[in-house]
C-alpha positions, 0 to 999 in steps of 0.5 A, a space after each residue: 070706727 069703721 076701720 076698727 070694725 073691719 079689722 075685727 071682722 078680718 081677724 075673726 075670719 083669719 082665726 076661723 080659717 086657722 082653726 079649721 086648718 089645724 085638724 090633721 086627723 080628718 077622715 071619712 071612715 073609721 077603719 075596722 080591724 080584720 079580726 076582732 078578739 071578742 073572747 077577751 071581753 064579753 059582748 052579749 050586753 053593754 058596759 056602763 060608767 056612772 058619772 058623778 052627776 048621776 048620768 050614765 055612759 053606756 057602750 055596746 061592743 059588737 063582734 065585728 069590733 064596732 062600738 056604739 056609745 050612748 049616754 043619758 040621765 036616769 030617773 031615781 031608783 032605776 035598775 041598770 036594765 031600766 036605765 039602759 032601756 030608757 037611754 036606748 029608747 031615747 036614742 032610737 027616737 032620734 035615729 041613732 044609726 045616722 049619728 056618726 058621733 055615737 059610733 066607733 071601732 074598738 081595738 084589743 091587744 092583749 090587756 090593752 084597748 083603744 077606741 076610735 070615735 068620731 068627734 065634732 070639732 065645732 066649725 072645723 072638720 070632724 076628726 077621730 078621737 082616740 080613747 085608750 085603756 086597759 082590760 081589767 077582766 072579761 067584764 070590766 075595763 078602764 079608760 085611762 086617757 083621751 087623745 093621749 092625755 091621761 085622765 085625772 080620774 080613770 073611768 071604770 066600765 062594768 059589764 051588764 048582760 042585755 038583749 037584744 042589743 041595738 042594731 049596729 047597722 051604720 055607714 060610718 065604720 068601714 068593712 062591717 059585715 
């Protein structure tokens, strides 16, 4: 019985070590691009996507190519402005600027977009997750794949004007102004 217990513990440790060594995209900072073509999409507000469960994903895009991704579930019968205010307020209380999983960089090239964001990996080191899509217009885009895997149902984000935007100061994106 003691032998079996020892064997199980050793197998568990080996699995943890192997899982941690499989992450090859480990980085400390996300590289920001030199010039961000902000004229391709509106940046004086946020983009939102409504999940089937009623929750919202909100993305603020800044002129230097930084993206802040927040999410939450609103109360009933709220306007999109009220939903954004509530989500932002909740994240400000938890000091969103120090949560690296909320930050990323967006790269635009013609009608294509790519978002690189931090992703937690459980017991393994954190890594950068790549999200890809297409710009539909200056006020909407669609996310089609995550980590190279095509989504069953694309996510269309729509623009909503909003001011003031949350502060984009953070220490997780390199070369910010």
